[in-house]
Every structure is written in structure tokens, then in C-alpha cells.
C-alpha positions as CSV (number, residue, x, y, z in Angstrom):
1,M,0.0,0.4,-0.1
2,V,3.0,2.1,0.9
3,R,5.2,0.9,-1.7
4,D,2.2,1.7,-4.1
5,W,1.6,5.3,-3.0
6,L,5.5,6.3,-3.0
7,V,5.7,5.4,-6.6
8,G,2.9,6.9,-7.8
9,L,4.3,10.2,-5.9
10,G,7.6,9.5,-7.7
11,V,5.6,9.3,-11.1
12,A,3.4,12.9,-10.8
13,V,7.0,14.4,-9.4
14,A,8.3,12.7,-13.0
15,C,5.7,14.1,-14.3
16,L,5.7,17.8,-13.0
17,V,10.0,18.2,-13.6
18,A,9.6,17.0,-17.6
19,S,6.6,19.2,-18.0
20,W,8.4,22.3,-16.4
21,G,11.3,21.1,-18.5
22,L,9.5,21.4,-21.7
23,L,8.0,24.4,-21.5
24,V,11.6,25.7,-20.7
25,L,13.2,24.6,-23.7
26,L,9.8,26.3,-25.1
27,A,10.6,29.6,-23.6
28,R,13.2,29.9,-25.1
29,R,12.1,29.4,-28.9
30,L,9.7,32.3,-28.3
31,P,11.3,34.8,-30.5
32,P,12.2,38.2,-28.6
33,G,9.3,40.5,-26.8
34,V,6.6,40.4,-24.2
35,L,5.9,36.9,-24.4
36,R,9.9,36.1,-23.7
37,D,9.9,38.0,-21.2
38,L,7.2,36.7,-19.2
39,A,8.5,33.2,-19.6
40,A,11.6,33.9,-18.5
41,F,10.6,36.1,-14.8
42,I,10.0,33.2,-12.5
43,P,13.7,31.6,-13.3
44,D,15.4,35.5,-13.3
45,C,13.2,35.4,-9.9
46,L,14.6,32.5,-8.9
47,T,18.2,32.8,-9.8
48,T,17.8,36.3,-8.5
49,V,16.3,34.9,-4.5
50,R,19.6,32.9,-5.1
51,R,22.1,35.0,-5.2
52,L,20.3,37.7,-3.1
53,R,20.4,34.8,-0.6
54,A,24.4,34.7,-0.5
55,D,25.1,38.2,-0.9
56,E,25.8,39.5,3.2
57,R,25.3,43.5,1.8
58,V,21.7,42.1,1.5
59,P,19.7,42.8,4.9
60,R,18.2,39.8,7.6
61,R,14.8,41.3,6.5
62,A,15.0,41.4,2.7
63,K,16.7,37.6,3.4
64,V,13.7,36.9,4.6
65,A,11.6,38.3,1.8
66,V,13.0,36.8,-1.2
67,V,13.9,33.1,0.6
68,L,9.3,33.0,1.2
69,A,9.0,34.5,-2.0
70,G,11.1,31.8,-4.0
71,L,9.1,29.3,-1.3
72,W,5.4,30.3,-2.5
73,V,6.9,30.3,-6.7
74,A,8.4,26.4,-5.6
75,S,5.1,25.5,-3.5
76,P,2.9,23.1,-5.8
77,I,-0.1,25.0,-3.1
78,D,-1.4,28.4,-4.5
79,L,-4.0,30.8,-4.6
80,I,-4.4,30.6,-8.0
81,P,-4.1,26.6,-9.6
82,E,-0.8,27.2,-12.6
83,F,-3.0,25.2,-15.1
84,L,-5.7,28.1,-15.9
85,P,-4.1,29.6,-19.2
86,V,-2.5,32.9,-18.6
87,I,-3.9,33.8,-15.0
88,G,-1.8,30.8,-13.6
89,P,1.0,32.2,-12.6
90,L,0.0,35.5,-11.6
91,D,-0.1,34.3,-7.7
92,D,3.6,34.2,-8.4
93,I,4.4,36.9,-10.0
94,V,2.6,39.2,-7.5
95,V,4.6,37.2,-4.4
96,V,7.7,38.1,-6.1
97,A,7.1,41.4,-7.1
98,L,5.9,42.5,-3.8
99,A,9.0,40.8,-2.5
100,L,11.5,42.4,-4.9
101,R,10.1,45.5,-4.0
102,Y,10.4,45.0,-0.7
103,A,14.2,44.4,-1.1
104,G,14.3,47.5,-3.1
105,R,13.9,49.7,-0.9
106,Q,16.2,47.9,2.2
107,V,19.0,46.9,-0.8
108,P,21.1,48.9,-2.9
109,R,20.5,49.2,-6.5
110,E,23.5,47.9,-8.0
111,V,23.3,44.6,-5.5
112,L,20.0,43.6,-7.2
113,L,20.5,44.6,-11.0
114,A,24.0,42.6,-10.2
115,A,22.2,39.6,-9.2
116,W,19.1,39.7,-11.6
117,P,19.8,37.9,-14.7
118,G,17.4,38.8,-17.1
119,E,16.6,42.1,-18.7
120,P,17.5,45.1,-16.1
121,R,14.8,47.6,-17.5
122,L,11.8,44.7,-16.5
123,L,13.6,45.2,-12.9
124,L,13.3,48.6,-13.1
125,R,10.0,48.5,-14.1
126,L,9.4,46.4,-11.3
127,L,10.9,47.8,-8.3
128,G,9.3,51.4,-9.5
129,P,11.2,55.4,-9.3
130,A,14.4,55.0,-7.3
131,H,14.1,56.4,-4.0
132,G,17.1,58.1,-3.0
133,R,17.7,59.1,0.7
134,A,18.3,63.1,0.2
135,A,21.1,64.6,2.1
136,A,20.5,66.6,5.0
137,P,21.5,70.0,4.1
138,T,24.4,71.7,5.0
139,R,24.8,75.4,7.0
């Protein structure tokens, strides 16, 4: 009984990994543009999470936020089921976007841009305008 369960679970995991591999291969064949940027968004976010987690310039709070976002993306449990076309990955994108915006307020932009493997304009658009700290006026 338990053995059958484990075999079924193994087959399900293998099918899931194979489907992800197929999606990655198909996404690489997309022409440059918005669709390709969207297809690369989640993998780029996961790479950024991994890089920021290892960077000592990133404060602990920002690390916790981006690691939680990475776990959310990797989790098979979603608010919106992944099999729904177009809107399936929406909850993952929103969670990652919020975590990166939070980290963007605590981490220098240069660190975030260095960790981002994708198109920099996409990350800059996600982060919004830079909020530089104004220097105190000198008398």
C-alpha cells in the first residue's frame, strides 16, 4: 500500500519535472519581446532569490522576504491553479514582485541589478522609481 503510494508520487514528480523542462525548452524558442520576458520572469526571480540570499550586503529582513517568495513560487500549493491559462502564474508573479519591491527599498539597486540575470529594464520597471535618500542640508 505505502509502496504504491510512493511509486505514484514518484511518477507525479517525474511528470511535473518533465513538464517544466518542456516549458523551459519551448520558452527559449519564443521570439524576443514581451512573451519571452514573461516566460523568463519566474526563473529569473528564482535566480535572483538564490543570489540575494548568499549576498552579505542584503539585510536579514530582505533575505527573509525573498526566500519566502522563492518558497511560494516553488510550492505546489497556489491561490490560483497553475493549469489555468494566462492567470495561473499570477499569484507567483505578484508575491515575487512584492518581495522584490520590499527588498528594493532595503538593498542598493546595484546589488539587485547584479543579482538579476534577465533584462534590467524589467527589474527597474518592477521596482519603480528610485527613492534616493536626500542629504541633510548643510549650513
